[in-house]
N, C-alpha and C positions, 0 to 999 in steps of 0.2 A: 562962647565958646572959649575965646583967648588962647590957650595954647592945645586946642582942639584937643585936647583927652576929654573922653564924652561919660557921664554917667549912666550909670543900667536904664535909669527911667528915660533918658535921652534914647540910647538906642533902640526900647521899645517903643519908643513915641515913632522913630525915624522906622523900624520893620514895619510898622503898623502904617506907616505910606505908602510904603512898597511893599511890592507882589515881589520880592526876592526869596528864594527858597534857604533861609535860616539856620535853619538845624543842620544842614551843613558846614557850617561857620564854625573856629573854636574860635570862643569868644573871651581865651585866657589870658591873660599878657603872657609873656615869661620870667617867674620868677616870684608871680602872683598869685595861688594858690586860687583866689576868689577871680581876679578877673577883674581884680577893682583896677581906675586911678591910670592904670597904660595906654587902655584902649584909644587908639585913632582911629576915628570913622574911615576919614580915607584911607587908612590901611587898609583895612577891612571890606573897601569896597573896591576890589580889585581880583577877575578871574579865578585866578588862585588860589584865595579866604573859601570860594565856594566846592567845596571839595569833598566829595562821597569816600569815605573812609573804612576799612575792614576793623575787625579785631581789636589787631594787632598796632591801630593807625595807618595803614600802609593805604596811600593812594590809590583809589579801586577806579575814581570817573571824574571829572570834572564838570560841574553841573552848566556853565555854562560856555563849556569851551568843549566842543560834541568832536570835534574831526582831530581832535588831541589824543591815542590809543595809548595810555598808559602801560597798559599788558604787553606792547610792544619797547617798551621803553623811550616813547616817541618824546621831544623836549618841547617845550612851549616856543614857540617861533612867536615875531611882530605882530606879525596878522591873526596868529590864534587869539592873542591878546586885542589884539582891536576887535574881531570878530565877536569876542567873552564880552566886552565893554557896550557893543550896541547889543547883541540881545539882554544884558543887563537892564540897558537904558529904557529897553519896551517892557519888559516887567515892572522895574521903576518907578515909571511917570517923569512926572514933575520933581520928586523931593529929591530923586539923584543931581535931576537938570542944575536945582537949586544949591547942594549943597559942592557941586561940580565949578557950578562961577560964585562960589563965597556970595552968595547974597544975604549979606547979614547973618541975622545971628536965628533963625529960621528956625531954629531946633528949640532954643531957651523961649521964644516964643507959644512953643507948641504944646513943653510941656509946661509953661504959666499957666495953658485953659484946661490941663489937664486935671 
């Protein structure tokens, strides 16, 4: 992966390897209408990225940080983030662990097999 930018095909491969709730993640990078080129998977794999939003784009709930009450305006704490990452790892399985440990270029190898 080199610079950690991922292609849509790599993201699809990774999302198929995990059981995370990807339909809440905004996959467009800033300044890019099609979300091409600027997406970094490590930046997407944060509990803050998995947020349900209303029609106006306002966050209603964080998918993996259940203790954060957005309606009360609660801020995300270190403990909330740690719990969110723990829940994400439970759902994502070994794919997220490999990515976090930087175990080579497993995404490139996965894409080559598809």
